C-alpha positions in Angstrom: -22.5 7.8 20.9 -19.4 8.0 18.7 -17.8 5.0 16.9 -15.2 4.4 19.5 -17.8 4.4 22.4 -20.0 2.2 20.3 -17.2 -0.3 19.7 -16.3 -0.4 23.4 -19.9 -1.0 24.4 -20.3 -3.8 21.9 -17.0 -5.3 22.5 -16.2 -5.2 18.8 -13.1 -3.6 17.3 -13.2 -0.9 14.6 -11.1 -1.4 11.5 -8.6 1.2 12.8 -8.2 -0.9 16.0 -7.8 -4.1 13.9 -5.0 -2.5 11.9 -3.4 -1.2 15.1 -3.5 -4.7 16.5 -1.9 -6.1 13.3 0.9 -3.6 13.6 1.4 -4.2 17.3 5.1 -5.0 16.5 6.7 -2.0 14.8 7.8 -2.9 11.2 11.6 -3.2 10.9 11.8 -2.0 7.3 9.8 -1.5 4.1 9.8 -5.2 3.3 8.6 -6.1 6.8 5.8 -3.5 6.4 4.7 -5.0 3.1 4.6 -8.4 4.8 2.4 -7.1 7.6 0.1 -5.4 5.0 -0.3 -8.7 3.1 -1.0 -10.5 6.3 -3.7 -7.9 7.2 -5.3 -8.5 3.8 -5.2 -12.3 4.3 -6.9 -11.9 7.7 -9.6 -9.7 6.2 -8.6 -6.5 8.0 -8.1 -4.7 4.7 -9.4 -5.6 1.3 -7.4 -6.2 -1.9 -8.1 -2.7 -3.2 -6.9 -1.0 -0.1 -3.8 -3.2 -0.1 -3.1 -2.2 -3.7 -3.4 1.5 -2.9 -1.1 1.2 0.1 1.5 -0.7 -1.9 1.3 1.9 -4.6 1.9 4.7 -2.1 4.9 2.9 -0.8 6.2 2.5 -4.3 5.8 6.3 -4.9 8.1 7.0 -1.9 10.9 5.1 -3.7 10.3 6.7 -7.1 13.0 9.2 -8.2 12.8 12.3 -10.4 14.6 10.5 -13.3 11.6 8.2 -13.6 9.1 11.0 -14.2 11.0 13.9 -15.8 10.6 15.2 -19.3 14.0 14.3 -21.0 16.4 16.9 -22.3 15.6 16.1 -25.9 11.9 17.0 -25.4 12.4 20.2 -23.5 10.8 23.3 -25.1 13.2 26.1 -24.5 13.7 29.8 -25.3 17.1 31.1 -26.4 18.2 34.2 -24.3 19.1 36.1 -27.5 15.8 35.6 -29.2 13.2 38.3 -29.8 9.7 37.9 -28.6 8.2 37.5 -32.0 10.8 34.8 -32.8 9.9 32.4 -29.9 6.2 33.4 -29.3 4.8 31.0 -32.0 6.6 28.0 -30.4 5.3 28.9 -27.0 1.7 29.2 -28.3 2.0 25.9 -30.2 3.4 24.0 -27.2 0.6 24.9 -24.8 3.0 24.9 -21.8 3.0 27.6 -19.2 6.7 27.6 -18.2 9.9 27.5 -20.4 13.6 27.2 -19.5 15.6 30.1 -21.0 19.0 28.9 -22.1 22.3 30.4 -23.3 24.6 28.6 -25.7 23.0 25.2 -25.1 20.5 23.4 -22.7 23.2 23.0 -20.1 23.2 26.7 -19.6 19.8 27.4 -18.0 19.5 31.1 -17.2 16.0 31.1 -15.7 12.4 30.2 -16.3 10.0 32.2 -18.5 6.3 32.2 -17.4 3.9 32.5 -20.3 1.6 34.7 -18.2 4.5 37.2 -17.8 4.3 37.9 -21.5 0.7 39.3 -21.4 1.7 42.9 -20.6 3.9 42.9 -23.6 1.4 41.5 -26.1 -1.3 44.1 -25.7 -1.4 47.0 -28.1 0.9 49.7 -26.8 2.2 47.3 -24.1 5.5 47.5 -22.3 8.8 47.0 -24.2 9.9 43.4 -23.7 13.1 42.6 -21.9 13.6 38.8 -21.6 16.4 39.0 -19.0 14.3 41.2 -16.7 11.2 38.9 -17.2 12.6 35.5 -16.4 12.5 34.0 -12.9 15.2 32.0 -11.1 15.5 28.3 -12.0 15.3 25.6 -9.4 17.9 22.9 -10.0 17.5 19.4 -8.5 19.4 16.0 -8.9 17.9 13.1 -10.8 18.0 11.0 -7.7 15.6 13.2 -5.7 12.5 11.3 -4.6 9.1 12.4 -6.0 7.4 12.6 -2.6 10.1 14.9 -1.3 10.0 17.1 -4.5 6.2 17.4 -4.2 6.5 18.7 -0.7 9.2 21.2 -1.8 7.0 22.4 -4.7 4.1 23.0 -2.3 6.3 24.9 0.2 8.2 27.0 -2.3 5.3 27.5 -4.7 7.6 26.7 -7.6 6.1 24.5 -10.2 9.1 23.6 -12.3 12.6 22.3 -11.7 15.6 21.7 -13.9 17.0 18.2 -13.5 20.8 17.6 -13.6 22.8 14.4 -13.7 25.8 13.5 -11.5 28.1 15.5 -13.8 26.0 18.7 -13.5 24.6 18.4 -17.1 21.0 19.1 -17.7 19.1 15.8 -18.2 15.6 17.1 -18.3 12.9 19.1 -16.4 10.0 18.2 -14.2 6.8 20.1 -13.3 4.4 19.6 -10.4 1.9 18.3 -12.9 4.4 15.5 -13.9 4.9 14.6 -10.3 1.2 14.3 -9.6 0.6 12.3 -12.7 3.4 9.9 -11.8 2.1 9.5 -8.3 -1.4 8.7 -9.5 0.1 6.4 -12.2 2.1 4.5 -9.7 -0.9 3.8 -7.6 -3.0 2.9 -10.7 -0.2 0.5 -11.8 -0.8 -1.6 -8.7 -4.4 -2.2 -10.0 -3.2 -2.8 -13.6 -0.7 -5.5 -12.4 -3.6 -7.3 -10.6 -5.7 -7.3 -13.8 -3.1 -7.9 -16.5 -0.3 -10.4 -16.6 3.2 -8.9 -16.9 4.2 -11.4 -19.6 1.4 -12.8 -21.8 2.0 -15.4 -24.6 0.7 -14.3 -28.1 1.8 -17.4 -29.9 5.0 -19.2 -30.8 8.0 -17.1 -29.5 5.8 -14.0 -29.3 4.9 -12.3 -26.0 3.3 -9.1 -24.7 5.5 -7.7 -22.0 4.6 -4.9 -19.5 7.4 -2.4 -19.1 7.2 -2.8 -15.3 8.2 -6.5 -15.6 11.2 -7.1 -13.3 14.3 -8.1 -15.3 14.7 -11.1 -12.9 11.3 -12.4 -13.9 12.2 -12.2 -17.6 15.5 -13.9 -17.0 13.9 -16.7 -15.0 11.2 -17.3 -17.6 13.5 -17.4 -20.6 16.8 -18.6 -19.0 18.6 -15.4 -20.0 21.1 -13.2 -18.2 20.0 -9.6 -18.8 21.7 -7.2 -16.4 19.7 -5.7 -13.5 22.6 -3.9 -12.0 21.4 -0.4 -13.0 17.7 -1.0 -13.8 15.1 -3.2 -12.1 12.5 -3.4 -14.9 12.5 -4.2 -18.6 11.2 -0.7 -19.4 14.2 0.9 -17.6 16.7 -1.3 -19.4 15.1 -0.5 -22.8 15.1 3.3 -22.1 18.8 3.1 -21.5 19.2 1.0 -24.7 17.2 3.5 -26.8 18.9 6.5 -25.2 15.6 8.3 -25.3 11.9 7.8 -24.7 10.9 5.7 -27.7 7.7 6.1 -29.8 5.1 3.6 -31.0 6.5 0.9 -33.2 10.2 1.6 -32.3 12.2 -1.6 -32.2 15.4 -2.7 -30.3 17.2 -6.0 -29.8 18.8 -7.2 -26.6 21.5 -9.9 -26.2 20.8 -11.1 -29.7 17.9 -13.0 -28.2 15.0 -10.6 -27.6 13.4 -8.2 -30.1 11.2 -5.6 -28.4 8.7 -3.4 -30.3 7.0 -0.6 -28.4 3.2 -0.9 -28.7 2.2 1.5 -26.0 4.1 4.5 -24.6 3.6 8.2 -23.6 6.0 11.1 -23.7 7.8 10.0 -20.5 7.8 6.2 -20.3 7.3 2.9 -22.1 4.2 1.1 -21.0 3.7 -2.1 -23.1 5.9 -4.1 -25.5 5.7 -6.9 -27.9 8.6 -9.3 -27.6 9.9 -11.8 -30.1 12.3 -14.5 -28.9 14.8 -14.8 -31.7 16.1 -18.2 -32.8 19.7 -19.0 -31.8 
């Protein structure tokens, strides 16, 4: 007897049926769906871990390429007029497998060089190298493209890298399928992190540890400030714009002559944790 038959015979509902009953009224929008999910958790239909995972998956659907890309300043590129022996050391040192090939600057991307395509030219007596004939077409996408859509496109097209452009057509960075997958996993993991770690934690007089995912509204409410959230929703997004780049450990910036932020945890794509000092007026 299968699970459905067993449940019918016993008069008990499976967890799938319980979720179906909870969603008997179709959600009107994303916010309504989140309300239903939280109600399902309160009623014991799903546990807190499952709720966190579903909330993370919904967050991923709203995440854009600009949130996960490797910024222009950190792109490892190959100049189209370079000889193989000139750019090969940089390729080997980077450890990457794909490289944009550019003309006069990074706004002129002529194609993508695959490291594996160099193998026939590296062997003793190998073929003569022609960079223009070796590169592959570059895929160009806007910063605003959603990650879940890009992942689907990557899988369909079998491309693993895309060049990211801003609203004016300038190159703002690049993104690979590995970056997308890492961001998706990270978004879901962040839901657990927020459960376990306070977004703003007091470290003593006028000193705080602040998670980059802290909503700007929350910071404003807590410290009676008026930081703008017109363009960015989180403290990390606002600080990335202020720095103009992805900052490194111990980098410092001041906002509104009131908050001094020092980066205490970051990777090559985003800020994670900050130390904040509230400055005397």
